[in-house]
C-alpha positions in Angstrom: -23.5 -25.6 32.8 -20.3 -25.7 31.6 -19.1 -21.9 29.9 -19.1 -21.7 26.0 -15.5 -22.0 24.5 -15.3 -19.0 22.3 -14.3 -19.8 18.8 -11.7 -16.8 17.2 -11.2 -16.5 13.9 -7.6 -15.7 12.6 -8.2 -11.7 12.9 -9.4 -12.0 15.8 -6.2 -14.2 17.5 -3.8 -12.3 16.2 -5.6 -8.7 17.1 -6.4 -10.3 20.7 -2.1 -11.7 21.3 -0.9 -7.7 20.0 -4.1 -5.9 22.1 -2.8 -2.6 23.8 -5.5 -0.9 24.2 -9.1 -0.6 23.1 -12.4 -3.4 22.8 -11.5 -5.8 19.3 -15.5 -5.6 18.5 -15.8 -4.1 15.0 -16.2 -0.3 14.8 -13.4 0.6 17.9 -11.0 1.7 17.9 -7.8 -0.7 18.9 -4.0 0.2 19.4 -2.2 -2.6 18.3 1.6 -3.5 19.5 3.6 -4.0 15.9 6.5 -6.1 15.4 8.5 -5.5 12.4 8.0 -2.3 9.7 9.0 -1.8 7.0 9.5 1.1 4.4 10.2 1.9 0.5 12.3 4.7 -0.4 9.3 6.6 -1.8 7.7 6.9 1.5 11.1 6.3 4.0 13.0 9.0 3.2 10.0 11.0 5.5 9.2 8.2 7.5 12.9 8.3 9.1 13.0 12.4 9.5 9.3 11.9 11.0 11.4 8.9 13.4 14.5 11.1 14.6 12.1 13.7 15.3 10.8 11.8 17.7 14.0 11.3 19.3 13.9 7.6 20.1 18.0 5.9 19.1 17.2 3.2 18.0 14.2 0.8 17.2 11.1 -0.7 19.7 10.8 -3.5 17.0 11.7 -7.1 16.3 12.0 -6.2 12.9 12.7 -3.3 10.9 14.1 -3.1 7.5 14.2 0.3 5.1 14.0 -0.6 1.0 15.3 1.6 -1.9 13.3 -0.2 -4.8 11.3 2.4 -6.0 13.2 5.7 -7.2 16.0 3.7 -9.3 16.1 6.0 -11.6 18.9 8.3 -11.5 19.4 10.8 -13.3 20.2 14.0 -11.3 21.7 13.9 -8.2 18.5 13.1 -5.5 17.7 9.7 -5.7 21.3 8.7 -4.8 21.7 11.5 -2.2 18.6 9.9 -0.3 19.8 6.7 -0.6 22.9 7.5 1.0 20.9 9.0 4.2 18.0 6.0 4.7 21.8 3.8 4.6 22.5 5.7 6.8 20.4 6.8 9.7 19.8 2.7 8.9 22.4 1.6 10.1 22.6 4.3 13.2 19.1 3.8 14.2 18.8 -0.5 14.2 17.4 -0.9 11.5 18.4 -3.1 8.0 18.7 -1.9 4.8 18.1 -3.9 1.8 19.9 -1.7 -1.3 19.1 -0.7 -4.4 19.1 -4.1 -6.8 18.1 -6.2 -3.8 14.2 -6.4 -4.9 10.7 -4.9 -4.5 10.1 -4.8 -0.5 6.8 -7.0 -0.8 8.3 -10.0 -2.1 11.7 -9.6 -0.7 9.2 -9.6 2.4 8.0 -12.4 1.7 11.1 -14.7 0.8 13.2 -13.6 4.1 11.1 -11.6 6.8 7.6 -12.6 6.9 6.3 -14.5 9.8 2.7 -16.3 10.5 1.3 -14.8 13.1 3.2 -11.6 14.1 2.1 -7.9 12.5 3.8 -5.7 10.2 3.1 -2.0 9.4 4.1 -0.9 6.5 4.1 2.4 4.6 3.1 1.1 1.2 -0.3 -0.1 0.5 0.1 -3.2 -0.2 1.6 -4.6 2.4 -1.1 -6.7 3.1 1.2 -9.5 0.7 2.4 -10.9 3.3 -0.7 -11.2 5.1 -0.3 -14.4 2.2 1.7 -16.1 5.1 -0.2 -15.8 7.5 1.6 -12.6 8.8 -1.4 -9.5 9.1 0.1 -6.6 7.3 -1.5 -3.7 7.3 -0.5 -0.3 5.3 0.0 3.1 7.2 1.5 6.4 6.7 5.1 7.2 7.4 4.1 9.0 10.8 2.9 6.1 11.6 5.4 3.7 10.7 7.9 6.0 13.1 5.3 6.2 15.9 5.9 2.1 15.6 9.6 2.2 15.2 9.8 4.2 18.3 8.3 1.5 20.2 4.2 3.7 20.1 1.0 1.1 19.2 -0.3 1.3 16.3 -4.5 2.7 16.2 -7.0 1.5 14.0 -11.0 0.7 14.2 -11.6 -2.9 14.2 -12.4 -4.1 10.8 -15.5 -6.2 10.6 -14.1 -9.6 9.1 -15.1 -11.0 6.1 -14.8 -14.5 5.1 -14.0 -15.4 1.5 -14.7 -19.7 1.1 -12.9 -20.6 -2.0 -14.7 -23.9 -2.5 -13.3 -26.6 -5.8 -10.0 -26.1 -7.7 -8.0 -23.2 -10.5 -8.6 -25.0 -13.8 -5.7 -24.9 -16.4 -4.9 -21.0 -17.5 -6.7 -19.8 -14.4 -4.6 -18.3 -11.6 -4.6 -16.3 -8.5 -4.4 -13.1 -10.0 -7.8 -14.0 -11.8 -9.1 -15.2 -8.5 -8.6 -11.6 -7.0 -9.8 -10.0 -10.5 -12.8 -12.2 -9.3 -13.2 -11.0 -5.8 -12.8 -7.3 -7.4 -15.4 -7.6 -10.2 -18.0 -8.9 -6.6 -16.8 -6.1 -4.8 -15.4 -3.2 -6.3 -12.8 -1.2 -5.7 -15.0 0.4 -2.4 -16.3 -3.1 -1.1 -13.3 -3.9 1.6 -13.5 -0.3 3.2 -13.7 -0.9 6.3 -12.9 -4.8 6.1 -10.4 -7.6 6.6 -10.7 -10.4 4.1 -10.3 -13.8 5.3 -9.6 -16.5 3.2 -10.5 -20.3 4.6 -12.2 -23.1 2.6 -10.6 -26.6 0.6 -9.7 -24.1 -2.5 -7.2 -23.1 -0.1 -5.1 -26.0 -0.1 -4.3 -25.7 -3.5 -2.8 -22.1 -3.6 0.8 -21.8 -3.3 2.5 -19.4 -0.9 3.2 -17.1 -3.3 0.1 -17.7 -5.2 -2.0 -16.3 -2.3 0.4 -13.5 -2.0 -0.6 -12.2 -5.0 -4.3 -12.8 -3.3 -3.2 -10.0 -1.0 -1.1 -8.2 -2.6 -4.4 -6.7 -4.6 -7.1 -7.0 -1.6 -5.4 -3.5 -1.6 -7.3 -2.6 -4.4 -10.8 -3.4 -2.9 -10.0 -1.2 0.0 -9.4 -3.2 2.2 -7.3 -2.9 5.4 -5.4 -6.3 4.7 -6.3 -9.8 3.8 -5.2 -12.8 5.9 -4.2 -16.9 4.6 -4.3 -19.5 7.2 -0.5 -20.6 8.0 -0.5 -24.1 7.2 1.9 -27.3 5.5 2.2 -25.1 2.0 3.7 -21.9 4.5 5.9 -24.7 5.8 7.1 -25.7 3.3 7.9 -21.7 1.5 10.0 -21.1 4.5 12.1 -24.1 5.2 13.2 -23.8 1.1 13.9 -20.5 2.3 15.9 -21.4 4.8 13.6 -20.1 7.3 11.8 -23.2 8.6 12.2 -22.1 12.1 10.1 -19.1 11.9 7.1 -21.3 10.7 3.8 -21.8 13.2 0.5 -22.4 11.7 -2.6 -20.3 12.1 -5.3 -21.3 11.1 -9.6 -20.1 12.1 -11.3 -22.5 14.6 -14.2 -24.3 13.9 -17.2 -22.3 13.7 -15.5 -19.3 14.4 -17.7 -16.0 12.9 -17.4 -13.5 10.8 -19.0 -10.3 9.7 -19.7 -11.4 6.5 -19.0 -14.1 3.9 -18.1 -14.2 0.1 -17.7 -17.4 -1.7 -15.6 -18.2 -4.9 -16.0 -21.4 -6.9 -12.7 -21.6 -8.6 -13.8 -24.2 -10.9 -16.3 -21.8 -12.6 -13.0 -18.8 -13.3 -11.9 -18.0 -16.3 -9.1 -15.8 -16.9 -10.1 -12.5 -16.5 -8.8 -8.5 -17.3 -9.1 -5.5 -15.4 -10.3 -2.9 -17.9 -8.8 0.7 -18.1 -9.0 2.8 -15.9 -10.3 0.8 -12.1 -8.7 -2.4 -11.6 -12.3 -3.4 -10.6 -13.9 -2.6 -14.2 -13.4 -6.9 -14.5 -14.8 -9.0 -17.5 -13.5 -12.6 -18.5 -9.8 -12.0 -21.6 -12.1 -14.0 -23.5 -14.9 -11.1 -24.6 -11.8 -8.8 -25.4 -9.8 -10.7 -28.3 -10.3 -7.9 -30.9 -8.2 -5.4 -29.0 -4.4 -4.9 -30.8 -1.7 -4.5 -28.1 0.7 -2.1 -27.8 2.7 -3.3 -24.8 3.0 -5.6 -22.5 4.7 -5.6 -18.2 5.0 -8.6 -16.7 6.7 -7.8 -12.8 5.7 -5.2 -9.5 4.7 -6.6 -6.2 1.9 -9.1 -7.2 3.8 -10.7 -9.9 7.5 -10.8 -9.8 7.8 -14.1 -8.4 10.3 -17.0 -9.1 6.9 -19.4 -10.1 5.6 -15.8 -12.4 8.8 -16.3 -14.2 9.6 -19.4 -14.1 5.7 -19.7 -16.2 6.6 -16.5 -18.5 9.4 -18.1 -19.6 8.9 -21.4 -20.2 5.3 -20.0 -22.2 8.3 -17.8 -23.8 10.5 -21.0 -24.8 11.0 -20.8 -28.4 9.1 -18.3 -29.7 9.3 -15.2 -30.3 7.4 -11.0 -29.3 4.8 -10.4 -32.3 6.9 -7.2 -34.1 4.2 -5.3 -32.6 4.8 -6.0 -28.9 7.2 -4.1 -26.6 7.1 -6.4 -23.4 9.0 -6.5 -20.0 9.8 -8.3 -17.5 10.4 -7.1 -14.1 12.4 -10.3 -11.5 10.5 -9.3 -8.4 13.8 -9.8 -6.3 17.5 -10.0 -6.5 17.1 -14.5 -5.3 14.4 -15.0 -8.6 16.9 -13.2 -10.7 19.7 -15.1 -9.6 17.5 -18.6 -9.8 16.2 -17.7 -13.4 19.7 -16.5 -14.5 21.3 -19.9 -13.2 18.8 -22.8 -14.5 18.7 -21.1 -18.4 15.3 -19.3 -17.9 16.6 -15.6 -17.9 17.9 -16.6 -21.4 14.6 -18.0 -22.9 13.3 -14.5 -21.9 16.0 -12.5 -23.2 15.8 -15.0 -27.1 12.3 -14.2 -26.7 12.8 -10.3 -27.5 11.4 -9.4 -23.9 13.1 -6.3 -22.0 14.8 -7.4 -18.7 14.4 -4.1 -16.3 16.0 -4.6 -12.6 14.2 -6.0 -9.7 12.8 -2.9 -8.5 9.1 -1.1 -8.8 9.8 0.4 -12.2 6.9 1.1 -14.7 4.0 0.0 -12.1 4.3 3.3 -10.4 5.2 5.4 -14.0 9.0 5.1 -12.8 10.1 4.0 -17.1 8.3 2.2 -19.5 5.5 4.4 -20.3 3.7 3.5 -23.0 3.5 5.1 -26.4 0.4 7.3 -26.9 -3.2 6.1 -26.8 -1.2 2.6 -26.6 -2.8 -0.8 -25.1 -0.8 -2.0 -22.4 -1.0 -5.5 -20.4 0.2 -5.1 -17.0 0.4 -8.2 -14.8 0.3 -5.2 -12.3 -2.3 -3.9 -9.2 -3.8 -0.4 -11.3 -4.8 0.5 -13.7 -5.6 4.7 -12.5 -5.7 7.0 -15.9 -1.7 8.8 -15.8 -0.7 6.2 -13.4 2.3 4.4 -16.8 3.7 7.8 -17.4 1.0 8.1 -21.0 -2.5 9.9 -20.1 -4.0 8.4 -22.6 -2.8 5.2 -22.2 -5.3 2.2 -21.8 -3.8 -0.1 -19.3 -5.6 -3.1 -19.0 -4.8 -6.1 -15.7 -4.7 -9.3 -16.4 -2.1 -12.5 -15.1 1.3 -13.6 -15.7 -0.2 -16.1 -18.8 -2.7 -13.3 -20.1 0.3 -10.4 -20.4 2.9 -13.2 -22.1 -0.4 -14.3 -25.0 -0.8 -10.8 -25.1 2.4 -10.5 -26.4 2.9 -13.4 -28.1 -0.3 -12.4 -30.8 -0.3 -9.3 -30.5 -4.3 -9.2 -29.5 -5.6 -9.3 -25.8 -5.9 -13.2 -25.9 -7.1 -15.8 -23.4 -4.1 -17.6 -22.9 -6.4 -21.0 -22.7 -6.3 -21.1 -26.9 -2.2 -21.8 -26.7 -3.1 -24.9 -25.6 -1.4 -26.9 -22.8 -0.5 -25.1 -19.2 2.9 -25.7 -18.8 4.0 -26.9 -15.2 6.7 -25.7 -12.6 7.8 -27.0 -10.0 8.5 -25.1 -6.6 11.7 -25.5 -5.6 12.8 -27.5 -2.6 15.4 -24.9 -1.3 15.7 -21.6 -3.2 19.0 -19.0 -3.3 19.5 -17.2 -0.7 22.5 -15.4 -0.6 21.3 -11.3 1.9 24.2 -9.7 1.1 22.1 -6.9 -0.3 20.9 -6.8 3.2 22.9 -4.8 5.3 21.8 -5.2 9.2 22.2 -2.1 11.2 25.6 -1.3 12.6 27.2 -2.4 15.8 27.7 0.9 17.0 25.3 2.9 16.6 27.6 6.5 18.0 29.7 5.9 15.3 27.5 6.4 12.5 27.1 9.5 10.4 23.8 10.8 9.1 24.7 11.8 5.4 22.0 14.6 4.4 22.3 15.8 0.5 20.6 19.3 -0.2 17.3 17.5 -1.3 16.4 17.1 1.8 14.9 19.5 3.4 13.8 20.8 6.9 10.0 18.2 7.8 6.9 21.2 7.8 4.7 20.7 10.7 0.9 22.0 11.4 0.3 24.9 13.9 -2.2 23.6 16.5 -5.7 23.5 15.3 -6.8 27.4 15.3 -10.5 28.9 16.7 -12.0 28.8 13.2 -11.6 28.2 9.0 -12.6 31.3 7.0 -11.2 30.3 3.3 -12.8 29.3 0.1 -13.1 25.9 -1.7 -9.7 25.3 -3.8 -10.9 22.6 -5.7 -14.3 20.3 -5.6 -14.0 17.1 -7.2 -15.5 13.4 -8.1 -15.7 10.7 -6.8 -12.7 8.0 -6.7 -10.0 10.5 -6.5 -6.9 8.6 -6.1 -3.3 9.7 -4.0 -1.7 9.6 -7.6 -4.9 12.6 -9.0 -3.3 14.1 -5.6 -0.2 13.7 -5.4 1.7 12.3 -8.7 4.0 9.4 -9.0 7.0 9.5 -11.8 10.7 10.2 -12.4 9.6 14.0 -12.2 8.3 14.4 -8.6 8.8 11.1 -6.8 13.3 12.8 -6.1 11.3 15.7 -4.8 10.1 13.3 -1.8 12.5 14.6 0.8 11.5 18.0 0.2 8.2 19.0 1.1 8.5 22.8 -0.9 9.3 21.6 -4.0 7.0 18.4 -4.4 4.4 20.6 -2.9 4.1 22.5 -6.3 2.5 18.8 -7.9 -0.1 18.5 -5.9 -3.3 18.1 -7.6 -1.2 18.6 -11.3 -3.4 15.6 -12.6 -6.8 17.6 -11.9 -5.6 21.1 -11.5 -2.1 22.9 -12.0 -3.5 26.2 -11.0 -3.9 24.0 -7.6 -0.9 24.8 -6.1 -0.8 28.6 -6.9 -3.8 28.8 -6.2 -4.0 27.7 -1.9 -0.9 29.5 -1.8 -2.4 32.7 -2.7 -5.6 31.8 -0.5 -3.3 30.8 2.4 -6.0 27.9 4.0 -8.5 26.0 2.0 -11.0 23.3 1.6 -11.6 20.3 -0.7 -14.4 19.1 -1.3 -14.8 15.3 -2.7 -17.2 12.8 -3.8 -17.1 9.2 -2.8 -13.6 6.7 -1.9 -12.1 9.9 -2.0 -7.6 8.7 -1.4 -8.3 5.9 -2.7 -4.8 3.6 -3.7 -0.9 3.8 -2.6 -0.9 4.8 1.1 1.6 7.9 0.1 1.4 10.5 3.5 2.5 13.2 0.8 -0.7 13.9 -0.6 -1.8 14.8 3.3 1.5 16.7 3.8 2.2 18.5 0.8 -0.8 19.8 0.7 -0.4 20.6 4.6 2.4 22.9 3.9 0.1 24.6 1.2 -2.3 25.5 3.8 -5.4 23.0 3.1 -7.0 23.0 6.7 -10.4 21.0 5.8 -11.4 17.5 3.7 -14.8 17.0 3.3 -16.4 14.7 1.0 -19.3 11.4 0.5 -16.6 8.9 2.3 -12.1 8.2 3.0 -10.7 5.9 2.1 -8.8 4.3 5.2 -5.0 5.2 5.1 -6.0 8.7 3.3 -7.8 10.0 6.4 -5.2 8.5 8.5 -2.9 10.7 7.1 -5.0 13.9 6.4 -5.2 13.7 10.7 -2.2 12.5 11.5 -0.5 15.8 10.1 -3.8 17.8 11.0 -6.0 18.4 8.6 -9.7 18.0 9.4 -11.1 14.6 7.6 -15.1 15.3 7.4 -18.2 14.1 5.7 -21.1 14.9 4.9 -24.6 14.2 6.5 -26.3 14.5 3.6 -24.6 13.1 0.6 -26.2 15.2 -2.1 -25.4 18.8 -0.4 -21.9 17.9 -2.0 -24.3 19.2 -5.4 -25.0 22.3 -3.7 -21.0 23.9 -2.8 -19.4 24.9 -6.3 -15.3 25.7 -6.5 -14.4 29.4 -5.0 -17.4 29.2 -2.1 -16.0 30.2 0.8 -17.0 28.3 3.9 -17.2 28.6 7.6 -16.6 26.9 10.7 -16.9 28.7 13.5 -15.9 27.0 17.2 -13.7 24.8 16.1 -12.6 23.3 19.3 -16.0 22.3 20.5 -17.3 20.6 17.1 -14.3 18.9 17.5 -14.5 17.2 21.1 -18.0 15.7 20.5 -18.6 13.2 17.9 -22.3 14.8 16.2 -23.2 16.4 13.8 -22.2 20.2 13.0 -23.0 22.6 10.8 -20.6 24.6 7.9 -22.1 28.0 7.1 -21.4 28.7 3.1 -20.9 32.2 3.2 -21.3 32.8 -0.4 -24.4 31.0 -0.8 -25.6 31.7 2.9 -27.1 28.2 3.5 -25.6 25.9 5.4 -25.2 21.9 5.6 -24.0 19.3 8.2 -21.2 17.5 8.6 -19.4 14.4 11.1 -15.6 14.2 12.3 -16.1 10.4 13.0 -12.5 10.8 15.5 -12.0 9.5 18.3 -11.2 11.1 21.6 -7.2 10.6 20.5 -7.7 12.1 17.0 -9.3 14.4 18.5 -6.5 15.3 20.6 -4.1 15.0 18.0 -5.9 17.4 15.7 -6.2 20.3 18.1 -2.6 19.8 18.7 -1.7 20.0 14.8 -0.9 16.7 14.0 0.6 13.1 14.9 4.2 14.2 15.5 3.2 17.6 17.9 1.1 14.6 19.8 3.5 12.3 20.1 6.1 14.9 22.0 3.2 16.5 23.8 2.6 12.4 25.0 6.3 12.5 25.8 6.2 15.8 27.2 3.7 15.0 30.1 4.9 12.0 30.5 6.2 11.5 34.4 10.4 10.9 34.3 11.9 7.6 34.9 13.0 6.7 38.6 16.3 7.5 39.5 17.8 3.9 40.7 18.9 3.6 44.1 22.1 1.7 44.9 21.0 -1.8 47.2 22.2 -1.8 50.3 25.3 -4.1 50.5 
């Protein structure tokens, strides 16, 4: 009997081609080789400090890029100093540097660097954007990026692969943003945890590369590891127009490839959708909210700031004016986009309408400027609408397509764009303008480069090895869906302190309980207890690093978001889950908990008791750590473990001269 040929999906093909260790079966830990890395300045400063601490002189990846796109408001020396550090450390260690103003990291990487079939690891949760070009792109903590730049593998639990079959064709005024909002409505913000979404079906062919990138970008809001589209003729045309046709390679699932789960989306039936406050999965049809007045509209972010997005905005605004009650901002996603709409007159149409132009950066999406007025309704083409993320605690932030955003800006109310008449047509250019003067290559002679360190860069805090036991109070008890914005807020006041852990730690849990830092320091150690999906949202590792600095030893929850759990492990904080979710109700803030014999319970992956010394009762938890993660926790974090591994590695043999 002839052997049966195994048929692989796209995820399996890329993982198999990059596999270093483990078995690529769902639930098993695998180590994969990383081809590319990206960092942004809110996470990159710490990542490069960690890379320096590892001690590898030059990055070992095929390509690493350091972007500046988050901390653009220079109200003090901190941001400007850190940008100088990032540029100099990139030059010295073999990293390309995308300077301020060159654009949002995900938009620029899609344009200039993403390659189908390769792997990309980024210190930003929206790194999956490049999955729109068929690159397996995963968000992670900065320390994981540092290790990958040093040549180490990236370890992850092999996700399940969820096939999303797109049938039919989008109707006028329905867009890629509506597709991902529909997926969020069906799966929720927890529905992608432990999964990679692979998009297939006849509907894929009707989506441009940037439309696909919008979908993979917001796949992060599902909690998914990443999302992936095929690399097909649309991909080739986009890369050719970017002058990168030689980098194109086809990628598709084998006919008959198997998947762990499936979801079918009928594009014919979709209508313009909108996510209501305060979660990306709180989705309904735009037409159902037509009586709500709007005070602010923002178009941009890494989700919807491409050339085609802004050309649609310009065509809808041409010859019209923003409603008097609305303040509207537009953010080009990159210098390339900005330059192209300036040259073809679209920028003039946007400005003439009364919209305000913001530089190519993350800006209002991360609460860096454009905070809405008190209680305002803000319609945004962004990816997250968590409470307070906009910079205004009581603002009501909605997420929608650029088309819906413009409709709202013109009418002053939440408006279904399909009521505005015929949808304008936007053509994809045969050739984009590419001028990479905003991307600075690494130095040809690294030895001549001096790394510039401003006074805001403080020494990197390092955890201690695991203690024999933890006996400490519950410093905070929180509910479901706590985000990294809750744990470590962003915004213009906090983000400039990202390289100063003692200073930034004063803002830990500031949105929930401003007394947390003081109480944590007084206690010396402690627990946090939480509900489902703890740590969702941005990848910022400061949400683990700063609590570690304050003495946090363990987090006990019903379930974790993937990146945050990995970050806790990386910094030596024990991530524990309740065996019985109902035990969450038996714990109160202030209770003193005890876990004895830590070294023993860590070594075996089975339930073990945590004693509540306040009530006298015990409850069962499990850590779910792999053997490698157990070693990392016992060492006090990934940096300590990596140094131990390097010290234990045999020294290279001296080369002997060949005999003549």
